Each structure stands twice: as structure tokens, then as C-alpha cells.
Backbone atoms as SQL, in Angstrom:
CREATE TABLE atoms (id INTEGER PRIMARY KEY, chain TEXT, resi INTEGER, resn TEXT, atom TEXT, x REAL, y REAL, z REAL);
INSERT INTO atoms VALUES
  (1, 'A', 1, 'MET', 'N', 137.244, -158.854, 253.111),
  (2, 'A', 1, 'MET', 'CA', 138.186, -157.763, 253.326),
  (3, 'A', 1, 'MET', 'C', 137.916, -156.639, 252.319),
  (4, 'A', 2, 'GLU', 'N', 137.870, -155.430, 252.803),
  (5, 'A', 2, 'GLU', 'CA', 137.578, -154.272, 251.967),
  (6, 'A', 2, 'GLU', 'C', 138.845, -153.805, 251.245),
  (7, 'A', 3, 'THR', 'N', 138.775, -153.688, 249.922),
  (8, 'A', 3, 'THR', 'CA', 139.920, -153.233, 249.128),
  (9, 'A', 3, 'THR', 'C', 139.936, -151.710, 249.064),
  (10, 'A', 4, 'ASP', 'N', 141.024, -151.179, 248.521),
  (11, 'A', 4, 'ASP', 'CA', 141.120, -149.723, 248.353),
  (12, 'A', 4, 'ASP', 'C', 140.002, -149.211, 247.450),
  (13, 'A', 5, 'SER', 'N', 139.715, -149.931, 246.378),
  (14, 'A', 5, 'SER', 'CA', 138.641, -149.525, 245.464),
  (15, 'A', 5, 'SER', 'C', 137.290, -149.543, 246.168),
  (16, 'A', 6, 'ASP', 'N', 137.069, -150.540, 247.030),
  (17, 'A', 6, 'ASP', 'CA', 135.822, -150.607, 247.786),
  (18, 'A', 6, 'ASP', 'C', 135.660, -149.369, 248.655),
  (19, 'A', 7, 'LYS', 'N', 136.749, -148.946, 249.285),
  (20, 'A', 7, 'LYS', 'CA', 136.705, -147.762, 250.148),
  (21, 'A', 7, 'LYS', 'C', 136.374, -146.507, 249.343),
  (22, 'A', 8, 'VAL', 'N', 136.951, -146.408, 248.149),
  (23, 'A', 8, 'VAL', 'CA', 136.694, -145.240, 247.299),
  (24, 'A', 8, 'VAL', 'C', 135.229, -145.220, 246.862),
  (25, 'A', 9, 'PHE', 'N', 134.727, -146.365, 246.382),
  (26, 'A', 9, 'PHE', 'CA', 133.327, -146.425, 245.955),
  (27, 'A', 9, 'PHE', 'C', 132.383, -146.127, 247.121),
  (28, 'A', 10, 'LYS', 'N', 132.701, -146.648, 248.306),
  (29, 'A', 10, 'LYS', 'CA', 131.885, -146.384, 249.493),
  (30, 'A', 10, 'LYS', 'C', 131.888, -144.884, 249.811),
  (31, 'A', 11, 'ALA', 'N', 133.061, -144.280, 249.742),
  (32, 'A', 11, 'ALA', 'CA', 133.177, -142.851, 250.040),
  (33, 'A', 11, 'ALA', 'C', 132.404, -142.009, 249.031),
  (34, 'A', 12, 'LEU', 'N', 132.472, -142.390, 247.768),
  (35, 'A', 12, 'LEU', 'CA', 131.801, -141.623, 246.717),
  (36, 'A', 12, 'LEU', 'C', 130.294, -141.869, 246.673),
  (37, 'A', 13, 'ALA', 'N', 129.820, -142.887, 247.367),
  (38, 'A', 13, 'ALA', 'CA', 128.393, -143.226, 247.336),
  (39, 'A', 13, 'ALA', 'C', 127.532, -142.204, 248.059),
  (40, 'A', 14, 'ASP', 'N', 128.107, -141.451, 248.950),
  (41, 'A', 14, 'ASP', 'CA', 127.330, -140.504, 249.754),
  (42, 'A', 14, 'ASP', 'C', 127.369, -139.102, 249.146),
  (43, 'A', 15, 'PRO', 'N', 126.199, -138.482, 248.928),
  (44, 'A', 15, 'PRO', 'CA', 126.167, -137.145, 248.318),
  (45, 'A', 15, 'PRO', 'C', 126.881, -136.075, 249.144),
  (46, 'A', 16, 'ALA', 'N', 126.839, -136.183, 250.459),
  (47, 'A', 16, 'ALA', 'CA', 127.514, -135.194, 251.308),
  (48, 'A', 16, 'ALA', 'C', 129.028, -135.283, 251.132),
  (49, 'A', 17, 'ARG', 'N', 129.538, -136.504, 251.005),
  (50, 'A', 17, 'ARG', 'CA', 130.982, -136.657, 250.792),
  (51, 'A', 17, 'ARG', 'C', 131.388, -136.160, 249.411),
  (52, 'A', 18, 'ARG', 'N', 130.547, -136.394, 248.417),
  (53, 'A', 18, 'ARG', 'CA', 130.851, -135.863, 247.078),
  (54, 'A', 18, 'ARG', 'C', 130.862, -134.340, 247.115),
  (55, 'A', 19, 'LEU', 'N', 129.948, -133.760, 247.881),
  (56, 'A', 19, 'LEU', 'CA', 129.920, -132.298, 248.010),
  (57, 'A', 19, 'LEU', 'C', 131.192, -131.788, 248.702),
  (58, 'A', 20, 'LEU', 'N', 131.644, -132.498, 249.717),
  (59, 'A', 20, 'LEU', 'CA', 132.903, -132.119, 250.363),
  (60, 'A', 20, 'LEU', 'C', 134.058, -132.150, 249.358),
  (61, 'A', 21, 'LEU', 'N', 134.096, -133.186, 248.537),
  (62, 'A', 21, 'LEU', 'CA', 135.139, -133.265, 247.511),
  (63, 'A', 21, 'LEU', 'C', 135.016, -132.124, 246.508),
  (64, 'A', 22, 'ASP', 'N', 133.792, -131.776, 246.148),
  (65, 'A', 22, 'ASP', 'CA', 133.580, -130.637, 245.245),
  (66, 'A', 22, 'ASP', 'C', 134.086, -129.342, 245.869),
  (67, 'A', 23, 'ARG', 'N', 133.817, -129.174, 247.160),
  (68, 'A', 23, 'ARG', 'CA', 134.276, -127.958, 247.864),
  (69, 'A', 23, 'ARG', 'C', 135.808, -127.900, 247.888),
  (70, 'A', 24, 'LEU', 'N', 136.434, -129.051, 248.123),
  (71, 'A', 24, 'LEU', 'CA', 137.896, -129.081, 248.141),
  (72, 'A', 24, 'LEU', 'C', 138.477, -128.908, 246.737),
  (73, 'A', 25, 'HIS', 'N', 137.753, -129.381, 245.741),
  (74, 'A', 25, 'HIS', 'CA', 138.214, -129.171, 244.364),
  (75, 'A', 25, 'HIS', 'C', 138.160, -127.690, 244.017),
  (76, 'A', 26, 'ALA', 'N', 137.121, -127.015, 244.475),
  (77, 'A', 26, 'ALA', 'CA', 136.969, -125.581, 244.208),
  (78, 'A', 26, 'ALA', 'C', 138.017, -124.764, 244.958),
  (79, 'A', 27, 'GLU', 'N', 138.306, -125.187, 246.186),
  (80, 'A', 27, 'GLU', 'CA', 139.302, -124.477, 247.002),
  (81, 'A', 27, 'GLU', 'C', 139.990, -125.498, 247.902),
  (82, 'A', 28, 'ASN', 'N', 141.130, -125.943, 247.478),
  (83, 'A', 28, 'ASN', 'CA', 141.855, -126.985, 248.192),
  (84, 'A', 28, 'ASN', 'C', 142.488, -126.432, 249.460),
  (85, 'A', 29, 'GLY', 'N', 142.644, -127.280, 250.473),
  (86, 'A', 29, 'GLY', 'CA', 143.322, -126.877, 251.698),
  (87, 'A', 29, 'GLY', 'C', 142.440, -126.104, 252.643),
  (88, 'A', 30, 'GLN', 'N', 141.307, -126.676, 253.017),
  (89, 'A', 30, 'GLN', 'CA', 140.379, -125.998, 253.917),
  (90, 'A', 30, 'GLN', 'C', 140.371, -126.666, 255.291),
  (91, 'A', 31, 'THR', 'N', 140.096, -125.859, 256.303),
  (92, 'A', 31, 'THR', 'CA', 139.949, -126.381, 257.654),
  (93, 'A', 31, 'THR', 'C', 138.543, -126.939, 257.821),
  (94, 'A', 32, 'LEU', 'N', 138.358, -127.701, 258.872),
  (95, 'A', 32, 'LEU', 'CA', 137.049, -128.261, 259.171),
  (96, 'A', 32, 'LEU', 'C', 136.017, -127.153, 259.343),
  (97, 'A', 33, 'GLY', 'N', 136.363, -126.136, 260.082),
  (98, 'A', 33, 'GLY', 'CA', 135.432, -125.025, 260.317),
  (99, 'A', 33, 'GLY', 'C', 134.988, -124.350, 259.026),
  (100, 'A', 34, 'ARG', 'N', 135.920, -124.142, 258.141),
  (101, 'A', 34, 'ARG', 'CA', 135.589, -123.490, 256.870),
  (102, 'A', 34, 'ARG', 'C', 134.688, -124.376, 256.005),
  (103, 'A', 35, 'LEU', 'N', 134.981, -125.676, 255.980),
  (104, 'A', 35, 'LEU', 'CA', 134.137, -126.601, 255.229),
  (105, 'A', 35, 'LEU', 'C', 132.724, -126.627, 255.800),
  (106, 'A', 36, 'CYS', 'N', 132.632, -126.642, 257.124),
  (107, 'A', 36, 'CYS', 'CA', 131.311, -126.669, 257.780),
  (108, 'A', 36, 'CYS', 'C', 130.523, -125.404, 257.464),
  (109, 'A', 37, 'ASP', 'N', 131.174, -124.257, 257.551),
  (110, 'A', 37, 'ASP', 'CA', 130.495, -122.987, 257.268),
  (111, 'A', 37, 'ASP', 'C', 129.970, -122.942, 255.837),
  (112, 'A', 38, 'ALA', 'N', 130.779, -123.408, 254.900),
  (113, 'A', 38, 'ALA', 'CA', 130.411, -123.340, 253.488),
  (114, 'A', 38, 'ALA', 'C', 129.282, -124.311, 253.145),
  (115, 'A', 39, 'MET', 'N', 129.154, -125.379, 253.936),
  (116, 'A', 39, 'MET', 'CA', 128.179, -126.410, 253.605),
  (117, 'A', 39, 'MET', 'C', 126.974, -126.437, 254.530),
  (118, 'A', 40, 'GLY', 'N', 127.007, -125.652, 255.609),
  (119, 'A', 40, 'GLY', 'CA', 125.908, -125.699, 256.558),
  (120, 'A', 40, 'GLY', 'C', 125.823, -127.053, 257.255),
  (121, 'A', 41, 'MET', 'N', 126.974, -127.641, 257.535),
  (122, 'A', 41, 'MET', 'CA', 127.055, -128.968, 258.130),
  (123, 'A', 41, 'MET', 'C', 127.657, -128.840, 259.534),
  (124, 'A', 42, 'THR', 'N', 127.210, -129.681, 260.453),
  (125, 'A', 42, 'THR', 'CA', 127.787, -129.652, 261.793),
  (126, 'A', 42, 'THR', 'C', 129.209, -130.190, 261.747),
  (127, 'A', 43, 'ARG', 'N', 130.007, -129.806, 262.723),
  (128, 'A', 43, 'ARG', 'CA', 131.392, -130.286, 262.796),
  (129, 'A', 43, 'ARG', 'C', 131.427, -131.806, 262.945),
  (130, 'A', 44, 'GLN', 'N', 130.499, -132.344, 263.726),
  (131, 'A', 44, 'GLN', 'CA', 130.452, -133.782, 263.949),
  (132, 'A', 44, 'GLN', 'C', 130.171, -134.528, 262.642),
  (133, 'A', 45, 'ALA', 'N', 129.208, -134.047, 261.867),
  (134, 'A', 45, 'ALA', 'CA', 128.871, -134.692, 260.593),
  (135, 'A', 45, 'ALA', 'C', 130.033, -134.581, 259.606),
  (136, 'A', 46, 'ALA', 'N', 130.621, -133.395, 259.518),
  (137, 'A', 46, 'ALA', 'CA', 131.739, -133.197, 258.589),
  (138, 'A', 46, 'ALA', 'C', 132.924, -134.066, 258.979),
  (139, 'A', 47, 'THR', 'N', 133.202, -134.164, 260.276),
  (140, 'A', 47, 'THR', 'CA', 134.307, -134.999, 260.750),
  (141, 'A', 47, 'THR', 'C', 134.083, -136.459, 260.364),
  (142, 'A', 48, 'LYS', 'N', 132.864, -136.926, 260.523),
  (143, 'A', 48, 'LYS', 'CA', 132.518, -138.311, 260.169),
  (144, 'A', 48, 'LYS', 'C', 132.755, -138.552, 258.673),
  (145, 'A', 49, 'HIS', 'N', 132.286, -137.627, 257.841),
  (146, 'A', 49, 'HIS', 'CA', 132.454, -137.776, 256.395),
  (147, 'A', 49, 'HIS', 'C', 133.921, -137.660, 255.980),
  (148, 'A', 50, 'LEU', 'N', 134.642, -136.723, 256.578),
  (149, 'A', 50, 'LEU', 'CA', 136.057, -136.557, 256.246),
  (150, 'A', 50, 'LEU', 'C', 136.871, -137.796, 256.624),
  (151, 'A', 51, 'LYS', 'N', 136.494, -138.450, 257.723),
  (152, 'A', 51, 'LYS', 'CA', 137.194, -139.673, 258.130),
  (153, 'A', 51, 'LYS', 'C', 137.045, -140.754, 257.056),
  (154, 'A', 52, 'VAL', 'N', 135.847, -140.910, 256.503),
  (155, 'A', 52, 'VAL', 'CA', 135.622, -141.898, 255.438),
  (156, 'A', 52, 'VAL', 'C', 136.443, -141.519, 254.206),
  (157, 'A', 53, 'LEU', 'N', 136.462, -140.230, 253.872),
  (158, 'A', 53, 'LEU', 'CA', 137.240, -139.768, 252.713),
  (159, 'A', 53, 'LEU', 'C', 138.733, -139.974, 252.931),
  (160, 'A', 54, 'GLU', 'N', 139.206, -139.759, 254.153),
  (161, 'A', 54, 'GLU', 'CA', 140.618, -139.985, 254.467),
  (162, 'A', 54, 'GLU', 'C', 140.963, -141.469, 254.386),
  (163, 'A', 55, 'GLU', 'N', 140.076, -142.341, 254.877),
  (164, 'A', 55, 'GLU', 'CA', 140.322, -143.778, 254.827),
  (165, 'A', 55, 'GLU', 'C', 140.393, -144.278, 253.387),
  (166, 'A', 56, 'ALA', 'N', 139.699, -143.588, 252.486),
  (167, 'A', 56, 'ALA', 'CA', 139.731, -143.936, 251.066),
  (168, 'A', 56, 'ALA', 'C', 140.866, -143.210, 250.328),
  (169, 'A', 57, 'SER', 'N', 141.651, -142.446, 251.065),
  (170, 'A', 57, 'SER', 'CA', 142.774, -141.660, 250.520),
  (171, 'A', 57, 'SER', 'C', 142.316, -140.593, 249.529),
  (172, 'A', 58, 'LEU', 'N', 141.054, -140.191, 249.602),
  (173, 'A', 58, 'LEU', 'CA', 140.541, -139.127, 248.734),
  (174, 'A', 58, 'LEU', 'C', 140.840, -137.747, 249.308),
  (175, 'A', 59, 'VAL', 'N', 141.039, -137.700, 250.612),
  (176, 'A', 59, 'VAL', 'CA', 141.385, -136.456, 251.293),
  (177, 'A', 59, 'VAL', 'C', 142.613, -136.729, 252.158),
  (178, 'A', 60, 'VAL', 'N', 143.552, -135.786, 252.120),
  (179, 'A', 60, 'VAL', 'CA', 144.769, -135.903, 252.908),
  (180, 'A', 60, 'VAL', 'C', 144.814, -134.732, 253.890),
  (181, 'A', 61, 'PRO', 'N', 144.877, -135.040, 255.189),
  (182, 'A', 61, 'PRO', 'CA', 144.975, -133.959, 256.180),
  (183, 'A', 61, 'PRO', 'C', 146.431, -133.539, 256.374),
  (184, 'A', 62, 'VAL', 'N', 146.634, -132.250, 256.542),
  (185, 'A', 62, 'VAL', 'CA', 147.970, -131.718, 256.804),
  (186, 'A', 62, 'VAL', 'C', 147.855, -130.754, 257.976),
  (187, 'A', 63, 'TRP', 'N', 148.620, -131.027, 259.022),
  (188, 'A', 63, 'TRP', 'CA', 148.624, -130.150, 260.181),
  (189, 'A', 63, 'TRP', 'C', 149.602, -129.007, 259.952),
  (190, 'A', 64, 'GLN', 'N', 149.121, -127.793, 260.201),
  (191, 'A', 64, 'GLN', 'CA', 149.972, -126.602, 260.166),
  (192, 'A', 64, 'GLN', 'C', 149.758, -125.904, 261.498),
  (193, 'A', 65, 'GLY', 'N', 150.694, -126.130, 262.402),
  (194, 'A', 65, 'GLY', 'CA', 150.509, -125.627, 263.758),
  (195, 'A', 65, 'GLY', 'C', 149.356, -126.356, 264.420),
  (196, 'A', 66, 'ARG', 'N', 148.374, -125.595, 264.887),
  (197, 'A', 66, 'ARG', 'CA', 147.218, -126.196, 265.545),
  (198, 'A', 66, 'ARG', 'C', 146.051, -126.413, 264.591),
  (199, 'A', 67, 'GLU', 'N', 146.233, -126.026, 263.341),
  (200, 'A', 67, 'GLU', 'CA', 145.148, -126.159, 262.369),
  (201, 'A', 67, 'GLU', 'C', 145.370, -127.355, 261.451),
  (202, 'A', 68, 'LYS', 'N', 144.278, -128.029, 261.169),
  (203, 'A', 68, 'LYS', 'CA', 144.313, -129.186, 260.274),
  (204, 'A', 68, 'LYS', 'C', 143.641, -128.780, 258.967),
  (205, 'A', 69, 'PHE', 'N', 144.402, -128.849, 257.883),
  (206, 'A', 69, 'PHE', 'CA', 143.890, -128.509, 256.562),
  (207, 'A', 69, 'PHE', 'C', 143.637, -129.802, 255.792),
  (208, 'A', 70, 'HIS', 'N', 142.577, -129.788, 254.994),
  (209, 'A', 70, 'HIS', 'CA', 142.189, -130.963, 254.214),
  (210, 'A', 70, 'HIS', 'C', 142.430, -130.676, 252.736),
  (211, 'A', 71, 'TYR', 'N', 143.116, -131.624, 252.088),
  (212, 'A', 71, 'TYR', 'CA', 143.460, -131.476, 250.679),
  (213, 'A', 71, 'TYR', 'C', 142.897, -132.640, 249.882),
  (214, 'A', 72, 'LEU', 'N', 142.427, -132.339, 248.694),
  (215, 'A', 72, 'LEU', 'CA', 141.902, -133.343, 247.789),
  (216, 'A', 72, 'LEU', 'C', 143.051, -134.148, 247.198),
  (217, 'A', 73, 'ASN', 'N', 142.884, -135.465, 247.163),
  (218, 'A', 73, 'ASN', 'CA', 143.844, -136.346, 246.504),
  (219, 'A', 73, 'ASN', 'C', 143.114, -137.016, 245.344),
  (220, 'A', 74, 'PRO', 'N', 143.355, -136.587, 244.106),
  (221, 'A', 74, 'PRO', 'CA', 142.621, -137.134, 242.964),
  (222, 'A', 74, 'PRO', 'C', 143.115, -138.502, 242.487),
  (223, 'A', 75, 'ALA', 'N', 144.220, -139.006, 243.029),
  (224, 'A', 75, 'ALA', 'CA', 144.797, -140.263, 242.535),
  (225, 'A', 75, 'ALA', 'C', 143.828, -141.450, 242.600),
  (226, 'A', 76, 'PRO', 'N', 143.106, -141.668, 243.714),
  (227, 'A', 76, 'PRO', 'CA', 142.183, -142.815, 243.735),
  (228, 'A', 76, 'PRO', 'C', 141.065, -142.712, 242.694),
  (229, 'A', 77, 'ILE', 'N', 140.593, -141.517, 242.419),
  (230, 'A', 77, 'ILE', 'CA', 139.556, -141.344, 241.404),
  (231, 'A', 77, 'ILE', 'C', 140.135, -141.634, 240.025),
  (232, 'A', 78, 'HIS', 'N', 141.368, -141.199, 239.804),
  (233, 'A', 78, 'HIS', 'CA', 142.043, -141.478, 238.530),
  (234, 'A', 78, 'HIS', 'C', 142.205, -142.986, 238.324),
  (235, 'A', 79, 'GLU', 'N', 142.584, -143.693, 239.384),
  (236, 'A', 79, 'GLU', 'CA', 142.746, -145.148, 239.282),
  (237, 'A', 79, 'GLU', 'C', 141.434, -145.828, 238.914),
  (238, 'A', 80, 'ILE', 'N', 140.341, -145.359, 239.502),
  (239, 'A', 80, 'ILE', 'CA', 139.026, -145.927, 239.173),
  (240, 'A', 80, 'ILE', 'C', 138.664, -145.601, 237.732),
  (241, 'A', 81, 'ALA', 'N', 138.937, -144.383, 237.315),
  (242, 'A', 81, 'ALA', 'CA', 138.644, -144.003, 235.929),
  (243, 'A', 81, 'ALA', 'C', 139.430, -144.883, 234.964),
  (244, 'A', 82, 'GLU', 'N', 140.694, -145.127, 235.271),
  (245, 'A', 82, 'GLU', 'CA', 141.518, -145.969, 234.404),
  (246, 'A', 82, 'GLU', 'C', 140.969, -147.396, 234.338),
  (247, 'A', 83, 'ARG', 'N', 140.573, -147.912, 235.486),
  (248, 'A', 83, 'ARG', 'CA', 140.134, -149.310, 235.532),
  (249, 'A', 83, 'ARG', 'C', 138.707, -149.503, 235.035),
  (250, 'A', 84, 'TRP', 'N', 137.792, -148.602, 235.413),
  (251, 'A', 84, 'TRP', 'CA', 136.374, -148.847, 235.184),
  (252, 'A', 84, 'TRP', 'C', 135.764, -148.032, 234.064),
  (253, 'A', 85, 'ILE', 'N', 136.405, -146.960, 233.641),
  (254, 'A', 85, 'ILE', 'CA', 135.793, -146.099, 232.629),
  (255, 'A', 85, 'ILE', 'C', 136.573, -146.131, 231.322),
  (256, 'A', 86, 'HIS', 'N', 137.848, -145.862, 231.398),
  (257, 'A', 86, 'HIS', 'CA', 138.657, -145.734, 230.183),
  (258, 'A', 86, 'HIS', 'C', 138.698, -147.006, 229.349),
  (259, 'A', 87, 'LYS', 'N', 138.677, -148.167, 229.991),
  (260, 'A', 87, 'LYS', 'CA', 138.745, -149.388, 229.197),
  (261, 'A', 87, 'LYS', 'C', 137.503, -149.565, 228.334),
  (262, 'A', 88, 'PHE', 'N', 136.386, -148.991, 228.765),
  (263, 'A', 88, 'PHE', 'CA', 135.174, -149.073, 227.960),
  (264, 'A', 88, 'PHE', 'C', 135.187, -148.056, 226.830),
  (265, 'A', 89, 'GLU', 'N', 135.973, -147.017, 226.965),
  (266, 'A', 89, 'GLU', 'CA', 136.103, -146.005, 225.927),
  (267, 'A', 89, 'GLU', 'C', 137.019, -146.470, 224.798),
  (268, 'A', 90, 'ARG', 'N', 137.963, -147.349, 225.090),
  (269, 'A', 90, 'ARG', 'CA', 138.924, -147.796, 224.081),
  (270, 'A', 90, 'ARG', 'C', 138.236, -148.369, 222.841),
  (271, 'A', 91, 'GLY', 'N', 137.207, -149.174, 223.050),
  (272, 'A', 91, 'GLY', 'CA', 136.497, -149.775, 221.919),
  (273, 'A', 91, 'GLY', 'C', 135.863, -148.731, 221.028),
  (274, 'A', 92, 'ARG', 'N', 135.257, -147.740, 221.650),
  (275, 'A', 92, 'ARG', 'CA', 134.636, -146.667, 220.859),
  (276, 'A', 92, 'ARG', 'C', 135.674, -145.861, 220.096),
  (277, 'A', 93, 'LEU', 'N', 136.778, -145.566, 220.746),
  (278, 'A', 93, 'LEU', 'CA', 137.830, -144.809, 220.075),
  (279, 'A', 93, 'LEU', 'C', 138.435, -145.611, 218.927),
  (280, 'A', 94, 'ARG', 'N', 138.589, -146.908, 219.124),
  (281, 'A', 94, 'ARG', 'CA', 139.108, -147.770, 218.058),
  (282, 'A', 94, 'ARG', 'C', 138.136, -147.784, 216.884),
  (283, 'A', 95, 'ALA', 'N', 136.831, -147.872, 217.183),
  (284, 'A', 95, 'ALA', 'CA', 135.823, -147.870, 216.113),
  (285, 'A', 95, 'ALA', 'C', 135.840, -146.552, 215.352),
  (286, 'A', 96, 'LEU', 'N', 136.000, -145.439, 216.043),
  (287, 'A', 96, 'LEU', 'CA', 136.077, -144.138, 215.368),
  (288, 'A', 96, 'LEU', 'C', 137.334, -144.047, 214.494),
  (289, 'A', 97, 'ALA', 'N', 138.450, -144.547, 214.993),
  (290, 'A', 97, 'ALA', 'CA', 139.683, -144.525, 214.209),
  (291, 'A', 97, 'ALA', 'C', 139.544, -145.395, 212.961),
  (292, 'A', 98, 'ASP', 'N', 138.924, -146.569, 213.125),
  (293, 'A', 98, 'ASP', 'CA', 138.710, -147.451, 211.973),
  (294, 'A', 98, 'ASP', 'C', 137.787, -146.795, 210.948),
  (295, 'A', 99, 'LEU', 'N', 136.734, -146.162, 211.423),
  (296, 'A', 99, 'LEU', 'CA', 135.796, -145.471, 210.528),
  (297, 'A', 99, 'LEU', 'C', 136.508, -144.346, 209.785),
  (298, 'A', 100, 'LYS', 'N', 137.313, -143.582, 210.505),
  (299, 'A', 100, 'LYS', 'CA', 138.061, -142.482, 209.889),
  (300, 'A', 100, 'LYS', 'C', 138.981, -143.029, 208.780),
  (301, 'A', 101, 'SER', 'N', 139.710, -144.096, 209.103),
  (302, 'A', 101, 'SER', 'CA', 140.614, -144.698, 208.107),
  (303, 'A', 101, 'SER', 'C', 139.843, -145.176, 206.890),
  (304, 'A', 102, 'LYS', 'N', 138.719, -145.813, 207.125),
  (305, 'A', 102, 'LYS', 'CA', 137.910, -146.334, 206.022),
  (306, 'A', 102, 'LYS', 'C', 137.394, -145.184, 205.162),
  (307, 'A', 103, 'LEU', 'N', 136.875, -144.134, 205.787),
  (308, 'A', 103, 'LEU', 'CA', 136.340, -143.004, 205.033),
  (309, 'A', 103, 'LEU', 'C', 137.438, -142.267, 204.263),
  (310, 'A', 104, 'GLU', 'N', 138.589, -142.107, 204.890),
  (311, 'A', 104, 'GLU', 'CA', 139.704, -141.448, 204.205),
  (312, 'A', 104, 'GLU', 'C', 140.200, -142.305, 203.055),
  (313, 'A', 105, 'GLY', 'N', 140.183, -143.612, 203.235),
  (314, 'A', 105, 'GLY', 'CA', 140.592, -144.521, 202.174),
  (315, 'A', 105, 'GLY', 'C', 139.653, -144.460, 200.996),
  (316, 'A', 106, 'GLU', 'N', 138.361, -144.312, 201.244),
  (317, 'A', 106, 'GLU', 'CA', 137.373, -144.217, 200.160),
  (318, 'A', 106, 'GLU', 'C', 137.518, -142.916, 199.400),
  (319, 'A', 107, 'ASN', 'N', 137.919, -141.855, 200.132),
  (320, 'A', 107, 'ASN', 'CA', 138.081, -140.564, 199.464),
  (321, 'A', 107, 'ASN', 'C', 139.328, -140.531, 198.588),
  (322, 'A', 108, 'ASP', 'N', 140.328, -141.349, 198.909),
  (323, 'A', 108, 'ASP', 'CA', 141.568, -141.379, 198.140),
  (324, 'A', 108, 'ASP', 'C', 141.367, -142.084, 196.799),
  (325, 'A', 109, 'GLY', 'N', 140.432, -143.046, 196.766),
  (326, 'A', 109, 'GLY', 'CA', 140.255, -143.929, 195.634),
  (327, 'A', 109, 'GLY', 'C', 139.689, -143.285, 194.451);
């Protein structure tokens, strides 16, 4: 069974999908046509990629009348950063804090 994290990693694995996310980060709330024009991508290809991004909750579609706008949802990326990146940074930050304390302690003496 595919987990939410699996869906996010799968979505981020493709360079075209990362580019779509970059485009939405630069200008959030774009229609399919606008995304296609900016990227030189066919509507069919963009639709396929956006579907994967939506399934991973990285993109949220919002209908306004007859137009569908796509918005970036950074929450899944934040969750991955918290789980897979930040925990590895804690050790380094702790080591820097310990070094700072030790050096400041030596200067006081």
C-alpha cells in the first residue's frame, strides 16, 4: 500500500513535476493553459503531471466558475523536511552549541 510520503516522493522524482511546482511557487494559482504556455508542455502531459501532484496533495485545484486554478500546497514537503532532513540537522546543531559553550567557557577562565 502506498503511503502519503510515498506519493510525495514519487511526485517529486520527476523533473517536469518539480518544474511545475517551481512555476506555482513563482506564481501561485495558475490555470492549466497558463502552465502549459509557460513550460512549453502539452495539455495532456501537464494534466498527467498535475494529477500525480494532486494525488500527493502537493497541488490543490480550485474551481472558479469554469476555470480550474492550481495552487501549491507546501505542507507535504514540510512534513518530509521535518521527518527526513531536520532530524539529521539536530546533531550538527547540538555539536555547534556544545562547541560554542566549550569555547566561551575557555574564554571565561
